[in-house]
N, CA, C and O atoms as CSV, one atom per row, in Angstrom:
chain,resi,resn,atom,element,x,y,z
A,1,UNK,N,N,-104.100,83.565,28.785
A,1,UNK,CA,C,-103.611,82.297,28.298
A,1,UNK,C,C,-103.655,82.254,26.777
A,1,UNK,O,O,-102.769,81.673,26.150
A,2,UNK,N,N,-104.675,82.860,26.175
A,2,UNK,CA,C,-104.793,82.907,24.733
A,2,UNK,C,C,-103.625,83.626,24.098
A,2,UNK,O,O,-103.220,83.287,22.987
A,3,UNK,N,N,-103.069,84.627,24.792
A,3,UNK,CA,C,-101.933,85.374,24.253
A,3,UNK,C,C,-100.714,84.484,24.171
A,3,UNK,O,O,-99.949,84.556,23.209
A,4,UNK,N,N,-100.525,83.632,25.190
A,4,UNK,CA,C,-99.377,82.726,25.192
A,4,UNK,C,C,-99.470,81.715,24.050
A,4,UNK,O,O,-98.459,81.377,23.435
A,5,UNK,N,N,-100.654,81.245,23.773
A,5,UNK,CA,C,-100.840,80.293,22.670
A,5,UNK,C,C,-100.507,80.984,21.353
A,5,UNK,O,O,-99.865,80.401,20.480
A,6,UNK,N,N,-100.953,82.238,21.218
A,6,UNK,CA,C,-100.664,82.992,19.998
A,6,UNK,C,C,-99.170,83.222,19.842
A,6,UNK,O,O,-98.636,83.080,18.743
A,7,UNK,N,N,-98.486,83.576,20.930
A,7,UNK,CA,C,-97.048,83.804,20.885
A,7,UNK,C,C,-96.328,82.504,20.530
A,7,UNK,O,O,-95.396,82.520,19.726
A,8,UNK,N,N,-96.742,81.386,21.112
A,8,UNK,CA,C,-96.120,80.098,20.826
A,8,UNK,C,C,-96.337,79.715,19.366
A,8,UNK,O,O,-95.426,79.208,18.712
A,9,UNK,N,N,-97.537,79.958,18.859
A,9,UNK,CA,C,-97.845,79.648,17.468
A,9,UNK,C,C,-96.982,80.479,16.528
A,9,UNK,O,O,-96.434,79.955,15.559
A,10,UNK,N,N,-96.859,81.758,16.808
A,10,UNK,CA,C,-96.052,82.640,15.966
A,10,UNK,C,C,-94.585,82.227,16.020
A,10,UNK,O,O,-93.899,82.243,14.998
A,11,UNK,N,N,-94.099,81.857,17.201
A,11,UNK,CA,C,-92.711,81.427,17.343
A,11,UNK,C,C,-92.457,80.164,16.515
A,11,UNK,O,O,-91.435,80.058,15.838
A,12,UNK,N,N,-93.375,79.224,16.570
A,12,UNK,CA,C,-93.234,77.993,15.773
A,12,UNK,C,C,-93.265,78.314,14.285
A,12,UNK,O,O,-92.472,77.769,13.517
A,13,UNK,N,N,-94.172,79.192,13.874
A,13,UNK,CA,C,-94.292,79.555,12.470
A,13,UNK,C,C,-93.009,80.197,11.969
A,13,UNK,O,O,-92.528,79.868,10.885
A,14,UNK,N,N,-92.451,81.121,12.762
A,14,UNK,CA,C,-91.219,81.789,12.361
A,14,UNK,C,C,-90.047,80.821,12.292
A,14,UNK,O,O,-89.199,80.938,11.407
A,15,UNK,N,N,-89.991,79.861,13.222
A,15,UNK,CA,C,-88.917,78.877,13.227
A,15,UNK,C,C,-88.957,78.044,11.945
A,15,UNK,O,O,-87.922,77.818,11.317
A,16,UNK,N,N,-90.145,77.590,11.559
A,16,UNK,CA,C,-90.300,76.787,10.349
A,16,UNK,C,C,-90.030,77.638,9.115
A,16,UNK,O,O,-89.350,77.193,8.190
A,17,UNK,N,N,-90.551,78.839,9.096
A,17,UNK,CA,C,-90.399,79.711,7.938
A,17,UNK,C,C,-88.950,80.133,7.733
A,17,UNK,O,O,-88.512,80.321,6.598
A,18,UNK,N,N,-88.214,80.281,8.815
A,18,UNK,CA,C,-86.836,80.733,8.715
A,18,UNK,C,C,-85.837,79.593,8.613
A,18,UNK,O,O,-84.632,79.833,8.540
A,19,UNK,N,N,-86.312,78.371,8.606
A,19,UNK,CA,C,-85.400,77.229,8.513
A,19,UNK,C,C,-84.627,77.321,7.213
A,19,UNK,O,O,-85.167,77.695,6.172
A,20,UNK,N,N,-83.366,76.977,7.295
A,20,UNK,CA,C,-82.489,77.113,6.137
A,20,UNK,C,C,-82.824,76.051,5.096
A,20,UNK,O,O,-82.855,74.856,5.391
A,21,UNK,N,N,-83.071,76.511,3.880
A,21,UNK,CA,C,-83.383,75.600,2.782
A,21,UNK,C,C,-82.076,75.266,2.075
A,21,UNK,O,O,-81.164,76.091,2.028
A,22,UNK,N,N,-81.983,74.036,1.516
A,22,UNK,CA,C,-80.747,73.669,0.822
A,22,UNK,C,C,-80.560,74.528,-0.423
A,22,UNK,O,O,-81.525,74.949,-1.061
A,23,UNK,N,N,-79.319,74.772,-0.745
A,23,UNK,CA,C,-79.004,75.568,-1.924
A,23,UNK,C,C,-79.251,74.738,-3.179
A,23,UNK,O,O,-79.322,73.511,-3.107
A,24,UNK,N,N,-79.382,75.399,-4.327
A,24,UNK,CA,C,-79.576,74.639,-5.578
A,24,UNK,C,C,-78.437,73.664,-5.864
A,24,UNK,O,O,-78.665,72.582,-6.404
A,25,UNK,N,N,-77.202,74.048,-5.501
A,25,UNK,CA,C,-76.066,73.142,-5.712
A,25,UNK,C,C,-76.192,71.893,-4.848
A,25,UNK,O,O,-75.904,70.783,-5.295
A,26,UNK,N,N,-76.629,72.088,-3.597
A,26,UNK,CA,C,-76.826,70.934,-2.705
A,26,UNK,C,C,-77.918,70.027,-3.249
A,26,UNK,O,O,-77.779,68.804,-3.232
A,27,UNK,N,N,-79.001,70.619,-3.729
A,27,UNK,CA,C,-80.086,69.827,-4.299
A,27,UNK,C,C,-79.610,69.032,-5.519
A,27,UNK,O,O,-79.963,67.862,-5.668
A,28,UNK,N,N,-78.811,69.658,-6.392
A,28,UNK,CA,C,-78.278,68.967,-7.565
A,28,UNK,C,C,-77.387,67.793,-7.154
A,28,UNK,O,O,-77.479,66.705,-7.722
A,29,UNK,N,N,-76.525,68.027,-6.159
A,29,UNK,CA,C,-75.612,66.980,-5.696
A,29,UNK,C,C,-76.401,65.805,-5.103
A,29,UNK,O,O,-76.109,64.647,-5.400
A,30,UNK,N,N,-77.389,66.102,-4.276
A,30,UNK,CA,C,-78.194,65.048,-3.663
A,30,UNK,C,C,-78.992,64.286,-4.717
A,30,UNK,O,O,-79.136,63.066,-4.633
A,31,UNK,N,N,-79.509,65.005,-5.704
A,31,UNK,CA,C,-80.256,64.353,-6.778
A,31,UNK,C,C,-79.336,63.444,-7.592
A,31,UNK,O,O,-79.723,62.333,-7.954
A,32,UNK,N,N,-78.131,63.908,-7.878
A,32,UNK,CA,C,-77.172,63.096,-8.630
A,32,UNK,C,C,-76.806,61.829,-7.858
A,32,UNK,O,O,-76.694,60.755,-8.448
A,33,UNK,N,N,-76.619,61.950,-6.545
A,33,UNK,CA,C,-76.293,60.776,-5.720
A,33,UNK,C,C,-77.455,59.783,-5.719
A,33,UNK,O,O,-77.253,58.576,-5.845
A,34,UNK,N,N,-78.669,60.307,-5.576
A,34,UNK,CA,C,-79.843,59.423,-5.560
A,34,UNK,C,C,-80.008,58.733,-6.920
A,34,UNK,O,O,-80.341,57.550,-6.979
A,35,UNK,N,N,-79.778,59.467,-8.003
A,35,UNK,CA,C,-79.890,58.895,-9.343
A,35,UNK,C,C,-78.836,57.814,-9.558
A,35,UNK,O,O,-79.132,56.766,-10.131
A,36,UNK,N,N,-77.626,58.058,-9.110
A,36,UNK,CA,C,-76.552,57.077,-9.241
A,36,UNK,C,C,-76.884,55.801,-8.464
A,36,UNK,O,O,-76.694,54.692,-8.965
A,37,UNK,N,N,-77.373,55.966,-7.257
A,37,UNK,CA,C,-77.743,54.797,-6.438
A,37,UNK,C,C,-78.871,54.022,-7.107
A,37,UNK,O,O,-78.863,52.791,-7.110
A,38,UNK,N,N,-79.837,54.734,-7.673
A,38,UNK,CA,C,-80.951,54.066,-8.329
A,38,UNK,C,C,-80.469,53.304,-9.559
A,38,UNK,O,O,-80.950,52.201,-9.820
A,39,UNK,N,N,-79.527,53.867,-10.323
A,39,UNK,CA,C,-78.982,53.171,-11.494
A,39,UNK,C,C,-78.276,51.882,-11.083
A,39,UNK,O,O,-78.425,50.851,-11.739
A,40,UNK,N,N,-77.506,51.942,-9.992
A,40,UNK,CA,C,-76.796,50.748,-9.525
A,40,UNK,C,C,-77.793,49.686,-9.072
A,40,UNK,O,O,-77.620,48.504,-9.368
A,41,UNK,N,N,-78.826,50.101,-8.360
A,41,UNK,CA,C,-79.843,49.153,-7.910
A,41,UNK,C,C,-80.565,48.525,-9.102
A,41,UNK,O,O,-80.844,47.325,-9.102
A,42,UNK,N,N,-80.864,49.329,-10.106
A,42,UNK,CA,C,-81.540,48.826,-11.298
A,42,UNK,C,C,-80.665,47.820,-12.023
A,42,UNK,O,O,-81.154,46.783,-12.470
A,43,UNK,N,N,-79.372,48.114,-12.145
A,43,UNK,CA,C,-78.448,47.170,-12.782
A,43,UNK,C,C,-78.419,45.843,-12.032
A,43,UNK,O,O,-78.411,44.777,-12.647
A,44,UNK,N,N,-78.405,45.910,-10.702
A,44,UNK,CA,C,-78.374,44.689,-9.900
A,44,UNK,C,C,-79.645,43.869,-10.108
A,44,UNK,O,O,-79.577,42.644,-10.208
A,45,UNK,N,N,-80.786,44.520,-10.173
A,45,UNK,CA,C,-82.051,43.813,-10.395
A,45,UNK,C,C,-82.056,43.166,-11.773
A,45,UNK,O,O,-82.459,42.011,-11.916
A,46,UNK,N,N,-81.611,43.903,-12.787
A,46,UNK,CA,C,-81.578,43.362,-14.153
A,46,UNK,C,C,-80.657,42.153,-14.221
A,46,UNK,O,O,-81.008,41.152,-14.846
A,47,UNK,N,N,-79.498,42.220,-13.597
A,47,UNK,CA,C,-78.573,41.083,-13.586
A,47,UNK,C,C,-79.197,39.879,-12.888
A,47,UNK,O,O,-79.045,38.745,-13.342
A,48,UNK,N,N,-79.898,40.127,-11.788
A,48,UNK,CA,C,-80.558,39.032,-11.082
A,48,UNK,C,C,-81.619,38.364,-11.935
A,48,UNK,O,O,-81.721,37.138,-11.958
A,49,UNK,N,N,-82.407,39.163,-12.635
A,49,UNK,CA,C,-83.434,38.612,-13.520
A,49,UNK,C,C,-82.781,37.842,-14.655
A,49,UNK,O,O,-83.224,36.749,-15.007
A,50,UNK,N,N,-81.730,38.409,-15.226
A,50,UNK,CA,C,-81.013,37.745,-16.322
A,50,UNK,C,C,-80.475,36.387,-15.870
A,50,UNK,O,O,-80.613,35.397,-16.588
A,51,UNK,N,N,-79.870,36.335,-14.695
A,51,UNK,CA,C,-79.346,35.070,-14.166
A,51,UNK,C,C,-80.476,34.073,-13.934
A,51,UNK,O,O,-80.339,32.883,-14.218
A,52,UNK,N,N,-81.583,34.570,-13.419
A,52,UNK,CA,C,-82.724,33.691,-13.175
A,52,UNK,C,C,-83.284,33.094,-14.456
A,52,UNK,O,O,-83.717,31.942,-14.475
A,53,UNK,N,N,-83.275,33.874,-15.516
A,53,UNK,CA,C,-83.786,33.377,-16.785
A,53,UNK,C,C,-82.821,32.430,-17.471
A,53,UNK,O,O,-83.245,31.566,-18.238
A,54,UNK,N,N,-81.535,32.576,-17.210
A,54,UNK,CA,C,-80.523,31.712,-17.841
A,54,UNK,C,C,-80.650,30.268,-17.373
A,54,UNK,O,O,-80.667,29.343,-18.185
A,55,UNK,N,N,-80.736,30.084,-16.089
A,55,UNK,CA,C,-80.694,28.745,-15.533
A,55,UNK,C,C,-82.038,28.046,-15.577
A,55,UNK,O,O,-83.078,28.646,-15.306
A,56,UNK,N,N,-82.001,26.795,-15.913
A,56,UNK,CA,C,-83.209,25.974,-15.876
A,56,UNK,C,C,-83.261,25.357,-14.489
A,56,UNK,O,O,-82.517,24.423,-14.190
A,57,UNK,N,N,-84.117,25.865,-13.663
A,57,UNK,CA,C,-84.177,25.445,-12.264
A,57,UNK,C,C,-84.986,24.166,-12.053
A,57,UNK,O,O,-85.140,23.694,-10.927
A,58,UNK,N,N,-85.497,23.616,-13.147
A,58,UNK,CA,C,-86.268,22.386,-12.996
A,58,UNK,C,C,-85.341,21.219,-12.657
A,58,UNK,O,O,-84.169,21.213,-13.033
A,59,UNK,N,N,-85.865,20.269,-11.967
A,59,UNK,CA,C,-85.112,19.108,-11.497
A,59,UNK,C,C,-84.972,18.094,-12.631
A,59,UNK,O,O,-85.961,17.728,-13.266
A,60,UNK,N,N,-83.756,17.647,-12.882
A,60,UNK,CA,C,-83.495,16.660,-13.927
A,60,UNK,C,C,-83.778,15.261,-13.379
A,60,UNK,O,O,-83.121,14.801,-12.444
A,61,UNK,N,N,-84.753,14.605,-13.969
A,61,UNK,CA,C,-85.148,13.273,-13.487
A,61,UNK,C,C,-84.037,12.249,-13.625
A,61,UNK,O,O,-83.998,11.285,-12.861
A,62,UNK,N,N,-83.135,12.430,-14.574
A,62,UNK,CA,C,-82.056,11.464,-14.784
A,62,UNK,C,C,-80.893,11.650,-13.820
A,62,UNK,O,O,-80.069,10.746,-13.679
A,63,UNK,N,N,-80.804,12.791,-13.156
A,63,UNK,CA,C,-79.679,13.062,-12.253
A,63,UNK,C,C,-80.081,13.395,-10.820
A,63,UNK,O,O,-79.217,13.454,-9.945
A,64,UNK,N,N,-81.336,13.610,-10.563
A,64,UNK,CA,C,-81.776,14.066,-9.238
A,64,UNK,C,C,-81.505,13.010,-8.165
A,64,UNK,O,O,-81.645,11.808,-8.389
A,65,UNK,N,N,-81.118,13.503,-7.008
A,65,UNK,CA,C,-80.914,12.597,-5.872
A,65,UNK,C,C,-82.268,12.210,-5.281
A,65,UNK,O,O,-83.295,12.819,-5.580
A,66,UNK,N,N,-82.239,11.209,-4.459
A,66,UNK,CA,C,-83.463,10.756,-3.778
A,66,UNK,C,C,-84.078,11.898,-2.985
A,66,UNK,O,O,-85.290,12.106,-3.033
A,67,UNK,N,N,-83.246,12.645,-2.250
A,67,UNK,CA,C,-83.759,13.752,-1.436
A,67,UNK,C,C,-84.347,14.870,-2.298
A,67,UNK,O,O,-85.348,15.481,-1.925
A,68,UNK,N,N,-83.730,15.137,-3.445
A,68,UNK,CA,C,-84.279,16.159,-4.349
A,68,UNK,C,C,-85.648,15.724,-4.874
A,68,UNK,O,O,-86.570,16.534,-4.976
A,69,UNK,N,N,-85.769,14.450,-5.202
A,69,UNK,CA,C,-87.053,13.940,-5.681
A,69,UNK,C,C,-88.111,14.013,-4.586
A,69,UNK,O,O,-89.275,14.304,-4.861
A,70,UNK,N,N,-87.712,13.751,-3.354
A,70,UNK,CA,C,-88.662,13.812,-2.237
A,70,UNK,C,C,-89.171,15.228,-1.986
A,70,UNK,O,O,-90.229,15.402,-1.381
A,71,UNK,N,N,-88.437,16.238,-2.438
A,71,UNK,CA,C,-88.879,17.629,-2.287
A,71,UNK,C,C,-89.992,18.005,-3.262
A,71,UNK,O,O,-90.635,19.041,-3.098
A,72,UNK,N,N,-90.220,17.176,-4.268
A,72,UNK,CA,C,-91.304,17.444,-5.211
A,72,UNK,C,C,-92.647,17.140,-4.555
A,72,UNK,O,O,-92.749,16.185,-3.785
A,73,UNK,N,N,-93.672,17.927,-4.842
A,73,UNK,CA,C,-94.980,17.698,-4.225
A,73,UNK,C,C,-95.547,16.330,-4.572
A,73,UNK,O,O,-95.638,15.958,-5.742
A,74,UNK,N,N,-95.922,15.596,-3.549
A,74,UNK,CA,C,-96.571,14.301,-3.732
A,74,UNK,C,C,-95.638,13.135,-3.982
A,74,UNK,O,O,-96.108,12.001,-4.086
A,75,UNK,N,N,-94.339,13.360,-4.084
A,75,UNK,CA,C,-93.408,12.255,-4.330
A,75,UNK,C,C,-93.019,11.638,-2.994
A,75,UNK,O,O,-92.406,12.282,-2.143
A,76,UNK,N,N,-93.389,10.383,-2.837
A,76,UNK,CA,C,-93.088,9.631,-1.619
A,76,UNK,C,C,-91.748,8.935,-1.766
A,76,UNK,O,O,-91.137,8.966,-2.834
A,77,UNK,N,N,-91.293,8.307,-0.689
A,77,UNK,CA,C,-90.033,7.554,-0.750
A,77,UNK,C,C,-90.128,6.439,-1.787
A,77,UNK,O,O,-89.190,6.209,-2.551
A,78,UNK,N,N,-91.264,5.750,-1.808
A,78,UNK,CA,C,-91.455,4.660,-2.768
A,78,UNK,C,C,-91.393,5.189,-4.204
A,78,UNK,O,O,-90.748,4.586,-5.062
A,79,UNK,N,N,-92.053,6.299,-4.460
A,79,UNK,CA,C,-92.053,6.883,-5.807
A,79,UNK,C,C,-90.646,7.361,-6.197
A,79,UNK,O,O,-90.221,7.179,-7.338
A,80,UNK,N,N,-89.942,7.958,-5.268
A,80,UNK,CA,C,-88.575,8.418,-5.549
A,80,UNK,C,C,-87.694,7.231,-5.927
A,80,UNK,O,O,-86.911,7.311,-6.873
A,81,UNK,N,N,-87.821,6.147,-5.199
A,81,UNK,CA,C,-87.041,4.938,-5.502
A,81,UNK,C,C,-87.415,4.377,-6.869
A,81,UNK,O,O,-86.545,3.913,-7.605
A,82,UNK,N,N,-88.688,4.414,-7.213
A,82,UNK,CA,C,-89.129,3.916,-8.520
A,82,UNK,C,C,-88.601,4.798,-9.651
A,82,UNK,O,O,-88.237,4.296,-10.715
A,83,UNK,N,N,-88.560,6.097,-9.421
A,83,UNK,CA,C,-88.016,7.009,-10.430
A,83,UNK,C,C,-86.543,6.692,-10.667
A,83,UNK,O,O,-86.095,6.590,-11.808
A,84,UNK,N,N,-85.801,6.540,-9.579
A,84,UNK,CA,C,-84.365,6.253,-9.686
A,84,UNK,C,C,-84.133,4.913,-10.387
A,84,UNK,O,O,-83.252,4.799,-11.239
A,85,UNK,N,N,-84.924,3.903,-10.026
A,85,UNK,CA,C,-84.768,2.570,-10.617
A,85,UNK,C,C,-85.157,2.537,-12.093
A,85,UNK,O,O,-84.691,1.665,-12.826
A,86,UNK,N,N,-85.992,3.457,-12.540
A,86,UNK,CA,C,-86.486,3.459,-13.922
A,86,UNK,C,C,-85.653,4.311,-14.870
A,86,UNK,O,O,-86.006,4.440,-16.042
A,87,UNK,N,N,-84.579,4.883,-14.405
A,87,UNK,CA,C,-83.742,5.739,-15.238
A,87,UNK,C,C,-83.055,4.941,-16.326
A,87,UNK,O,O,-82.834,3.745,-16.140
A,88,UNK,N,N,-82.708,5.540,-17.448
A,88,UNK,CA,C,-82.906,6.932,-17.827
A,88,UNK,C,C,-84.270,7.147,-18.456
A,88,UNK,O,O,-84.912,6.214,-18.937
A,89,UNK,N,N,-84.698,8.414,-18.438
A,89,UNK,CA,C,-85.947,8.828,-19.048
A,89,UNK,C,C,-85.633,9.620,-20.305
A,89,UNK,O,O,-84.657,10.368,-20.355
A,90,UNK,N,N,-86.475,9.446,-21.323
A,90,UNK,CA,C,-86.341,10.224,-22.550
A,90,UNK,C,C,-87.193,11.477,-22.505
A,90,UNK,O,O,-86.886,12.463,-23.175
A,91,UNK,N,N,-88.272,11.446,-21.713
A,91,UNK,CA,C,-89.134,12.614,-21.543
A,91,UNK,C,C,-89.807,12.516,-20.181
A,91,UNK,O,O,-89.892,11.440,-19.589
A,92,UNK,N,N,-90.277,13.645,-19.702
A,92,UNK,CA,C,-90.880,13.663,-18.359
A,92,UNK,C,C,-92.199,12.912,-18.307
A,92,UNK,O,O,-92.559,12.362,-17.266
A,93,UNK,N,N,-92.925,12.882,-19.422
A,93,UNK,CA,C,-94.216,12.195,-19.381
A,93,UNK,C,C,-94.092,10.674,-19.312
A,93,UNK,O,O,-95.095,9.970,-19.193
A,94,UNK,N,N,-92.862,10.169,-19.385
A,94,UNK,CA,C,-92.641,8.735,-19.179
A,94,UNK,C,C,-92.960,8.331,-17.741
A,94,UNK,O,O,-93.172,7.153,-17.454
A,95,UNK,N,N,-92.993,9.314,-16.840
A,95,UNK,CA,C,-93.399,8.996,-15.467
A,95,UNK,C,C,-94.810,8.430,-15.455
A,95,UNK,O,O,-95.124,7.575,-14.627
A,96,UNK,N,N,-95.656,8.890,-16.353
A,96,UNK,CA,C,-97.030,8.393,-16.453
A,96,UNK,C,C,-97.076,7.132,-17.308
A,96,UNK,O,O,-97.695,6.141,-16.920
A,97,UNK,N,N,-96.421,7.165,-18.474
A,97,UNK,CA,C,-96.501,6.011,-19.382
A,97,UNK,C,C,-95.864,4.763,-18.788
A,97,UNK,O,O,-96.249,3.649,-19.144
A,98,UNK,N,N,-94.894,4.928,-17.887
A,98,UNK,CA,C,-94.271,3.783,-17.211
A,98,UNK,C,C,-94.973,3.449,-15.895
A,98,UNK,O,O,-94.510,2.589,-15.146
A,99,UNK,N,N,-96.060,4.111,-15.620
A,99,UNK,CA,C,-96.902,3.877,-14.430
A,99,UNK,C,C,-96.161,4.111,-13.113
A,99,UNK,O,O,-96.368,3.406,-12.125
A,100,UNK,N,N,-95.303,5.111,-13.131
A,100,UNK,CA,C,-94.602,5.498,-11.904
A,100,UNK,C,C,-95.450,6.503,-11.141
A,100,UNK,O,O,-95.531,6.448,-9.914
A,101,UNK,N,N,-96.084,7.426,-11.868
A,101,UNK,CA,C,-96.998,8.412,-11.290
A,101,UNK,C,C,-98.308,8.392,-12.059
A,101,UNK,O,O,-98.344,8.054,-13.243
A,102,UNK,N,N,-99.380,8.758,-11.375
A,102,UNK,CA,C,-100.661,8.918,-12.067
A,102,UNK,C,C,-100.633,10.256,-12.807
A,102,UNK,O,O,-99.755,11.083,-12.563
A,103,UNK,N,N,-101.576,10.464,-13.696
A,103,UNK,CA,C,-101.640,11.728,-14.423
A,103,UNK,C,C,-101.833,12.904,-13.456
A,103,UNK,O,O,-101.268,13.977,-13.665
A,104,UNK,N,N,-102.616,12.707,-12.417
A,104,UNK,CA,C,-102.855,13.763,-11.427
A,104,UNK,C,C,-101.576,14.093,-10.674
A,104,UNK,O,O,-101.263,15.264,-10.457
A,105,UNK,N,N,-100.834,13.059,-10.275
A,105,UNK,CA,C,-99.568,13.279,-9.565
A,105,UNK,C,C,-98.557,13.972,-10.478
A,105,UNK,O,O,-97.832,14.871,-10.051
A,106,UNK,N,N,-98.520,13.542,-11.736
A,106,UNK,CA,C,-97.599,14.137,-12.698
A,106,UNK,C,C,-97.940,15.612,-12.943
A,106,UNK,O,O,-97.041,16.441,-13.080
A,107,UNK,N,N,-99.216,15.933,-12.996
A,107,UNK,CA,C,-99.651,17.315,-13.244
A,107,UNK,C,C,-99.128,18.261,-12.159
A,107,UNK,O,O,-98.879,19.437,-12.427
A,108,UNK,N,N,-98.963,17.754,-10.946
A,108,UNK,CA,C,-98.464,18.592,-9.838
A,108,UNK,C,C,-96.983,18.937,-9.983
A,108,UNK,O,O,-96.526,19.944,-9.442
A,109,UNK,N,N,-96.230,18.108,-10.710
A,109,UNK,CA,C,-94.773,18.335,-10.776
A,109,UNK,C,C,-94.247,18.598,-12.185
A,109,UNK,O,O,-93.060,18.884,-12.348
A,110,UNK,N,N,-95.103,18.508,-13.208
A,110,UNK,CA,C,-94.601,18.579,-14.582
A,110,UNK,C,C,-93.840,19.861,-14.884
A,110,UNK,O,O,-92.924,19.839,-15.706
A,111,UNK,N,N,-94.187,20.979,-14.247
A,111,UNK,CA,C,-93.465,22.227,-14.500
A,111,UNK,C,C,-92.215,22.362,-13.638
A,111,UNK,O,O,-91.507,23.366,-13.716
A,112,UNK,N,N,-91.946,21.355,-12.823
A,112,UNK,CA,C,-90.772,21.383,-11.942
A,112,UNK,C,C,-89.705,20.372,-12.335
A,112,UNK,O,O,-88.640,20.325,-11.719
A,113,UNK,N,N,-89.975,19.573,-13.341
A,113,UNK,CA,C,-89.029,18.544,-13.735
A,113,UNK,C,C,-88.679,18.651,-15.214
A,113,UNK,O,O,-89.431,19.217,-16.008
A,114,UNK,N,N,-87.539,18.105,-15.561
A,114,UNK,CA,C,-87.082,18.033,-16.938
A,114,UNK,C,C,-86.277,16.761,-17.092
A,114,UNK,O,O,-86.011,16.058,-16.118
A,115,UNK,N,N,-85.890,16.469,-18.328
A,115,UNK,CA,C,-85.053,15.313,-18.613
A,115,UNK,C,C,-83.839,15.789,-19.405
A,115,UNK,O,O,-83.958,16.422,-20.454
A,116,UNK,N,N,-82.690,15.466,-18.875
A,116,UNK,CA,C,-81.440,15.768,-19.573
A,116,UNK,C,C,-80.674,14.484,-19.754
A,116,UNK,O,O,-81.139,13.408,-19.378
A,117,UNK,N,N,-79.508,14.599,-20.327
A,117,UNK,CA,C,-78.657,13.409,-20.458
A,117,UNK,C,C,-78.202,13.000,-19.072
A,117,UNK,O,O,-77.807,13.856,-18.280
A,118,UNK,N,N,-78.247,11.720,-18.759
A,118,UNK,CA,C,-77.747,11.282,-17.449
A,118,UNK,C,C,-76.251,11.503,-17.326
A,118,UNK,O,O,-75.514,11.382,-18.305
A,119,UNK,N,N,-75.814,11.821,-16.147
A,119,UNK,CA,C,-74.374,11.982,-15.890
A,119,UNK,C,C,-73.677,10.643,-16.081
A,119,UNK,O,O,-74.276,9.599,-15.824
A,120,UNK,N,N,-72.431,10.651,-16.525
A,120,UNK,CA,C,-71.711,9.386,-16.768
A,120,UNK,C,C,-71.550,8.551,-15.492
A,120,UNK,O,O,-71.460,7.325,-15.568
A,121,UNK,N,N,-71.513,9.196,-14.329
A,121,UNK,CA,C,-71.311,8.442,-13.086
A,121,UNK,C,C,-72.604,7.898,-12.510
A,121,UNK,O,O,-72.587,7.352,-11.406
A,122,UNK,N,N,-73.709,8.021,-13.197
A,122,UNK,CA,C,-74.992,7.547,-12.656
A,122,UNK,C,C,-75.414,6.285,-13.343
A,122,UNK,O,O,-76.467,5.733,-13.027
């Protein structure tokens, strides 16, 4: 039985050792394809980051809908209505100075909101 194991081992070794290796030209072509794909992926990531940095994703207090305001942490229906009724805002901290939100409530959303010019239709 030991002889059969040895023969099987040698057969496996020879099969692996004799396996055809890719030629240098094939390796160059595959490397070039992989490099090209990586460059395209890198360009796509850079464009995505660039787009993300361009846009100000913070919610504009002067234009936000009731539902958008309700998506902010801690903003209740009553608070959303008070924000809408108190428009326009000159700065985000007016939410505290006008007693619409407490300082603690404002601290939870201050990095998510901004103040822009109100739209003419609002």
